[in-house]
C-alpha positions as CSV (number, residue, x, y, z in Angstrom):
1,M,-8.7,0.7,-2.8
2,C,-5.0,0.0,-3.5
3,F,-4.0,-3.2,-5.1
4,H,-1.1,-2.0,-7.2
5,Y,1.8,0.2,-6.4
6,A,5.5,0.9,-7.1
7,M,8.6,0.8,-4.9
8,S,11.8,0.4,-7.0
9,K,14.3,2.3,-4.9
10,D,17.4,0.5,-3.5
11,A,17.9,-0.3,0.2
12,Q,20.3,2.6,0.8
13,T,17.8,5.1,-0.6
14,L,15.1,3.7,1.7
15,E,17.5,3.8,4.7
16,N,18.3,7.4,4.1
17,R,14.7,8.4,3.7
18,F,13.4,6.7,6.8
19,K,16.5,6.8,9.0
20,A,16.2,3.1,9.5
21,Q,18.4,0.1,8.7
22,F,17.4,-2.6,6.2
23,K,17.1,-5.9,8.1
24,Q,18.7,-8.9,6.4
25,S,16.2,-11.3,4.8
26,K,16.4,-14.6,2.9
27,T,14.7,-12.7,0.1
28,P,16.8,-9.8,-1.4
29,L,15.1,-6.5,-2.0
30,E,13.7,-6.6,-5.5
31,K,12.8,-3.5,-7.5
32,K,9.0,-3.4,-7.9
33,F,7.9,-1.1,-10.7
34,H,4.6,-2.8,-10.4
35,A,3.7,-4.7,-7.2
36,S,0.4,-6.5,-7.5
37,A,-1.4,-7.5,-4.3
38,F,-2.8,-10.6,-6.0
39,L,0.7,-12.0,-6.3
40,Y,1.3,-11.5,-2.5
41,P,4.7,-9.9,-2.9
42,E,7.2,-9.2,-0.1
43,M,7.5,-5.5,0.3
44,P,9.6,-3.2,2.6
45,V,7.8,-2.1,5.7
46,I,8.7,-0.2,8.9
47,S,6.6,-1.4,11.8
48,S,5.8,-0.1,15.3
49,N,7.5,-3.2,16.6
50,E,10.8,-2.3,14.9
51,P,10.7,1.4,14.1
52,D,14.4,1.6,13.3
53,A,14.3,-1.4,10.9
54,I,13.1,-1.9,7.3
55,V,11.8,-5.5,6.9
56,L,10.2,-7.4,4.0
57,Y,6.5,-8.2,4.8
58,K,4.1,-10.2,2.7
59,W,1.2,-8.2,1.3
60,G,-2.1,-9.7,2.6
61,L,-2.5,-9.6,6.4
62,I,-2.9,-12.8,8.3
63,P,-4.2,-12.3,11.9
64,S,-2.2,-14.0,14.6
65,W,-5.3,-16.1,15.6
66,T,-5.5,-17.8,12.2
67,K,-5.3,-21.6,12.8
68,T,-4.4,-23.3,9.6
69,K,-2.6,-22.7,6.3
70,E,-5.9,-23.2,4.5
71,D,-7.5,-20.5,6.7
72,A,-4.5,-18.2,6.2
73,A,-4.7,-18.5,2.4
74,K,-8.4,-17.6,2.5
75,I,-8.0,-14.7,4.8
76,K,-5.0,-13.1,3.1
77,S,-6.9,-12.9,-0.2
78,M,-9.3,-10.5,1.5
79,T,-7.0,-8.4,3.5
80,H,-4.8,-6.5,1.0
81,N,-6.7,-3.4,2.1
82,A,-8.4,-2.3,5.3
83,K,-11.1,0.3,5.3
84,S,-10.3,3.1,7.7
85,E,-13.9,3.5,8.6
86,T,-14.2,-0.1,10.0
87,V,-10.7,-1.1,10.8
88,F,-11.3,-0.8,14.6
89,E,-14.3,-3.1,14.5
90,L,-13.4,-5.9,12.1
91,P,-11.8,-9.0,13.8
92,S,-9.2,-9.3,11.1
93,F,-7.9,-5.8,11.7
94,R,-8.8,-4.5,15.2
95,N,-5.8,-5.8,17.0
96,A,-3.3,-4.7,14.3
97,I,-4.7,-1.1,14.2
98,K,-4.2,-0.8,17.9
99,R,-0.9,-2.5,18.3
100,S,0.9,-3.0,15.0
101,R,0.7,0.0,12.7
102,C,3.3,0.3,10.0
103,L,4.6,2.5,7.2
104,V,4.5,1.1,3.7
105,P,7.0,3.0,1.5
106,A,5.9,3.7,-2.1
107,E,6.9,5.8,-5.1
108,G,3.4,5.8,-6.6
109,F,0.3,3.7,-7.1
110,Y,-1.9,2.6,-10.0
111,E,-5.6,3.0,-10.4
112,W,-8.2,2.6,-13.2
113,R,-10.6,5.2,-14.5
114,E,-13.8,4.2,-16.2
115,F,-15.0,6.2,-19.3
116,Q,-17.6,5.0,-21.8
117,K,-17.4,1.5,-20.5
118,K,-13.6,1.3,-20.9
119,K,-10.9,1.3,-18.2
120,Y,-7.9,3.6,-18.4
121,P,-4.9,3.0,-16.1
122,Y,-3.2,5.9,-14.2
123,F,0.0,6.2,-12.3
124,I,-0.4,8.5,-9.3
125,T,2.4,10.2,-7.4
126,L,2.9,13.0,-4.9
127,K,4.1,16.4,-6.3
128,D,6.8,17.0,-3.8
129,S,8.0,13.6,-2.7
130,Q,9.8,10.8,-4.5
131,I,9.1,8.3,-1.7
132,F,6.0,8.5,0.6
133,S,4.3,6.2,3.0
134,F,1.0,4.4,3.0
135,A,-0.6,4.0,6.4
136,G,-0.5,0.2,7.0
137,I,-1.2,-2.3,9.7
138,S,0.8,-5.5,10.3
139,E,0.6,-8.9,11.9
140,Q,2.9,-11.9,12.6
141,W,1.5,-15.3,11.9
142,L,3.0,-18.5,13.1
143,D,2.6,-21.5,10.8
144,K,2.4,-24.3,13.5
145,E,3.1,-27.0,10.9
146,T,6.4,-25.6,9.9
147,G,7.3,-23.2,12.7
148,E,7.7,-20.4,10.1
149,I,6.8,-16.9,11.2
150,L,5.3,-14.7,8.5
151,N,5.3,-10.9,8.7
152,T,2.2,-9.6,6.8
153,F,0.6,-6.3,6.2
154,S,-2.4,-4.4,4.8
155,I,-2.8,-0.9,3.4
156,L,-5.5,1.3,4.8
157,T,-8.0,3.0,2.5
158,T,-10.3,6.0,2.8
159,P,-12.9,7.9,0.7
160,A,-11.3,9.4,-2.4
161,N,-10.5,13.1,-2.5
162,D,-11.7,15.3,-5.4
163,F,-8.7,14.3,-7.6
164,M,-8.9,10.6,-6.9
165,A,-12.7,10.5,-7.3
166,Q,-12.2,11.5,-11.0
167,I,-9.8,8.6,-11.5
168,H,-11.1,5.8,-9.3
169,N,-14.6,6.9,-10.3
170,N,-16.3,3.5,-9.8
171,K,-15.3,2.8,-6.2
172,L,-14.4,6.3,-5.0
173,R,-11.6,5.0,-2.7
174,M,-7.9,5.8,-2.3
175,P,-5.0,4.6,-0.1
176,V,-4.3,6.5,3.1
177,I,-1.1,8.5,2.5
178,L,0.7,10.0,5.5
179,N,2.4,13.4,5.6
180,Q,6.0,12.8,6.3
181,E,5.8,14.7,9.6
182,N,3.2,12.3,10.8
183,E,5.0,9.0,10.0
184,A,6.6,8.6,13.4
185,E,3.3,9.4,15.1
186,W,1.5,6.7,13.1
187,I,3.8,3.9,14.3
188,S,4.2,5.2,17.8
189,P,2.6,2.9,20.5
190,G,1.4,6.0,22.4
191,T,-0.7,7.5,19.7
192,S,-4.4,7.7,20.8
193,T,-7.3,6.1,19.0
194,E,-8.7,9.5,18.3
195,R,-5.5,10.6,16.7
196,I,-5.1,7.4,14.7
197,R,-8.6,8.0,13.2
198,S,-7.7,11.6,12.3
199,L,-4.5,10.4,10.5
200,T,-6.6,8.2,8.2
201,Q,-8.7,11.0,6.8
202,G,-6.7,11.1,3.6
203,L,-4.4,13.4,1.7
204,G,-5.7,16.5,-0.1
205,S,-6.0,16.7,-3.9
206,D,-3.4,19.5,-4.1
207,A,-0.6,17.2,-3.1
208,M,-1.2,14.6,-5.8
209,E,-0.7,14.2,-9.5
210,G,-1.1,11.5,-12.1
211,Y,-1.1,10.5,-15.7
212,T,-2.4,7.8,-18.0
213,I,-0.2,4.8,-18.8
214,D,-0.4,1.9,-21.3
215,R,-2.9,-0.9,-20.7
216,M,0.0,-3.4,-20.6
217,I,-0.2,-3.1,-16.8
218,S,-3.5,-5.1,-16.9
219,S,-1.9,-7.9,-18.9
220,K,-1.9,-11.4,-17.3
221,Q,0.6,-12.7,-19.9
222,M,3.2,-10.0,-19.9
223,N,5.8,-9.2,-17.2
224,T,4.6,-5.8,-16.0
225,N,7.3,-5.4,-13.3
226,I,9.4,-3.3,-15.7
227,P,10.2,0.5,-15.8
228,E,8.2,0.9,-19.0
229,V,5.0,0.2,-17.1
230,Q,5.1,3.7,-15.8
231,Q,5.6,5.4,-19.2
232,A,2.9,7.9,-20.1
233,C,0.3,7.0,-22.8
234,V,-2.1,9.5,-24.2
235,Y,-5.8,8.5,-24.9
236,E,-7.2,11.2,-27.2
237,E,-10.8,10.3,-26.3
238,L,-10.3,10.7,-22.6
239,P,-11.3,14.0,-20.9
240,E,-8.6,15.6,-18.8
241,I,-8.7,15.4,-15.0
242,R,-9.9,18.7,-13.4
243,T,-7.3,20.2,-11.1
């Protein structure tokens, strides 16, 4: 599962990393030290439809066949993530995985570890990359009442590797993170179904690292979209993660 991540780099840094141009939007690019899926933020995405452009998409996929705003609101609350094991079968996702795959840039993501009936938040990053890509899928939805077109996305998940199984130890899931050399292949229209499935197998433990942070990230009263949300916090009672 992946409901919280960080992407606070500026547009120029993203352009340099992905060799793509930031497409102008009504909403300026905002630094997201903590992006929560439950707030449906607009986040930078590179889609198979525009592989040379970085565009802001709403987190929470709305299939193109969705009829009303009420239906859209209901569906997007359940489509922040898409399980890689069932993404080709479920009606909400099967068109997008075949035709509208996307890259979702990130610096790191947040997950919670359970220990003695308490939850401890972690910030997880890659050892050798300041910016990486989640494997995503996207859809455009037309609001027939207003004529507005919404770009929306979902992040794929996969069974946790050994490292993530120790952190996300209640659900045993993790986001699908792509190796940089596979990013172009992920969004290429010519990539076969068999290859798409193989790219969703998940990153190995050796590529990842993480540390505990303050529980402020779980607060519903505080503004958690601040740099301090990523500061390390030590919990003496918590056993270390095996590496």
